[in-house]
Residue, then its C-alpha position, 0 to 999 in steps of 0.5 A: x470633492x464635498x458641494x460647496x452647498x453641502x458644507x453649508x448650514x442645512x436649511x429647509x425641511x422637506x415632507x413628501x407626500x404620496x401613496x407609492x412608496x416607490x415614488x416617495x423613495x424616488x423623491x428621497x433619491x433625487x432630492x439627496x443628489x441635488x446639489x443642497x442638502x434638505x431634512x427630509x419626511x416621508x409619509x404615504x396619505x394626507x392624514x399623516x402629513x397633517x399630523x407631521x405639520x402639526x409636530x414639526x416646522x416644514x418649509x416645504x410640502x411636495x406633495x401627490x394630487x391623486x391619494x386614496x381616500x384624502x386627495x391632495x388639493x386637501x393638503x394644499x388647502x389645509x396648508x394655505x390655511x394653517x400653515x402660510x410660511x410653508x411652500x408647496x410643490x404637487x407633482x401628479x401624473x394625471x394633469x389637466x388645467x382644472x387640477x393647475x389651476x385649483x392647486x395653485x388658487x389654492x397655495x402651491x407655488x410651482x406644478x410638476x407632471x409626471x414623468x419629469x426629469x431630475x433637472x425638472x424637479x430640482x429647478x422648481x426646487x430652486x423656485x419653491x426655496x427660493x420664494x421661501x427665502x424671499x417671503x421670509x425677509x419680507x415678512x421679517x423686515x422694518x418699513x423705511x431702514x435697512x433691509x426693508x421689504x427684503x431690500x437692503x438700503x438707508x438711502x432717502x431715495x430709497x426711504x422714498x422707495x419704501x415709503x410709495x410702496x407702504x402707500x400702495x400695497x394696501x390698494x388694489x391699484x395698479x402699479x409701475x416701476x421703473x429704473x435701470x436694469x439690476x435695479x431690483x424691480x422685481x423685489x419692490x413688485x413682491x414687496x408690494x405683493x407680500x404687504x398687500x391684502x394678496x398676500x397668501x395669493x399667487x405672486x406670478x413674474x414674466x419677463x415680456x422680453x424673453x417670448x416671443x409674442x405668439x408664445x407671451x400671449x399663450x403663457x398669460x392667457x393660457x390656450x385650447x386644445x388644438x390652438x395651434x401646432x403642438x397644442x396637445x390639451x387645454x393649458x392655463x396661462x399666468x392669469x388664471x394661474x394668479x387669480x386673486x394674486x399678483x401678476x408681474x410683468x417686467x419689461x413691458x415696452x417690449x410687448x407687440x401692439x396685439x399684445x398690448x390690446x390684449x393686456x388693456x382689455x385685461x385692465x379694463x374689463x377684467x377679462x380675457x380669452x384663452x388662444x383659440x378659446x372663445x369664452x371669456x374668462x374672468x381675472x382678478x388680478x392685480x397688475x404690476x409692471x416695470x420698465x427700463x426704457x422710456x415708455x413715454x418716448x415710446x408713447x410718441x414714437x406711437x410703439x407703445x400704446x398711450x391708453x395701457x400706459x395710462x392704464x399701467x401708471x395709476x401709481x408710479x415708483x421709480x428705483x434709483x440707479x446704484x450710483x445715486x444711493x451713497x452708503x447703500x453701496x457698503x450696506x449692499x457689499x457687507x450683506x453679499x459678502x457675509x451672504x456668499x461666505x456662508x454659501x461657499x463654506x468659507x470660514x473667514x469673511x475677506x476684507x476689502x482694502x480702502x483702495x478696493x471700496x475708493x474704487x467701488x465707489x467711483x465707479x459707474x455699476x452701470x449694472x447696479x445691484x444685479x452688477x454688484x452681486x455678481x462681482x461680490x461673489x467673484x471675489x469672495x470666492x477668489x480672496x487669497x489670504x483673506x483679502x481683496x485688492x484692487x487686483x483682484x477687480x475686473x480690469x475694465x472696472x478698474x481702468x474706468x475708475x483710474x481716469x477718474x480725477x478724483x483718484x490720487x493714490x500713492x506710488x507705496x500704496x500701488x507697490x504693495x499691491x502689485x508686491x501682494x498680487x506677485x505673491x500671490x500668482x506664485x502661492x506665497x513663494x518669495x524666491x520666485x516673487x523676488x524673482x519677478x519683482x526683479x529684487x533679492x529676498x532680503x530686499x523682499x523682507x524688508x519691503x513686506x515688514x512695512x506693509x500691512x499683514x494680509x492676514 
């Protein structure tokens, strides 16, 4: 069966650059096996790569670093200066802290070391394509309107968010973004970065809650060879990689006291120490942090440093929960429906019944936009006869809304929904459906004549 992503429109053009013909062919085969179709070009030197970039629009460049005559760093710099919309993935068989930091500093979004697995290459390529699409959405968007900064919304609460983003983006102020889980805090952080003077520099996001304290310190600040068991080489941290750019620290409230002290030093002194190192390293990095917990409450409990809180909270942006955003819900549904119809290769856009919209409006959305996104994806894939009914919604969603005093549904509406659900379950076999419903085929036909068509 053909992959659903391979059925969608070809979107990205990739240029492969490596002096080894064998390496280029291997890359071609690896990329061809991924669940996504790309338009792939290949050249064996930097000069030909630059000529190709001048002739055709290239979305992603995957380049080796060590090549005869002109190395890959020169190509990365050229792309930074002349093709800022092109993303770069660096691949090298000679890794070092200097080349990693230098390539990322000059514009590479991802860095892979040979030998790498197919999964590692695919994951890196997915990150690059994701960043490419995010950057495009930000560059094409308009402030304080629908889809502003790549964020869907026209409600007054979101307009206030957009206004704050505009005000702080042009400064170097440290920003604290708060809001419930799934509201889009990283999107706001990216919007600030891509509207700032640092837009052409790296944006690196890290979830502080996803890593234990010791590993988080190594990831953020890097480590020296031999600093701990398994540290077989010196490795740069995210603060070095994000030099001149922005680092986004999500779930900052989960950090340990020792990590909080180190982050405070970075914010105050603009420098840090690698794990196992004794030489301070300067950091020109803008810090945007995010929290879905009450940081002032943690300060009162003395589990979060008060001085760090004030350093992080120079400029505060709070993102409202989805349940407070009014008709943004409909805009988001429309956006995600069209997106997933395209990605799944479907030819028609499923219609959400009025009852479904009513349920979705009344639902509390504890998972916010992320929960809505996942739901719409599921509904698009499961839609029968190009129509979405309340029976397609998760039971917990129907149950929670059904107990709301504002919901009033007629017996006829419930009967209609049930008939359609039964028909869908038996692949529109009317004889089988009539048996399940306890009526004859003629009665079923009569009932179907009196309800709206699903087509």
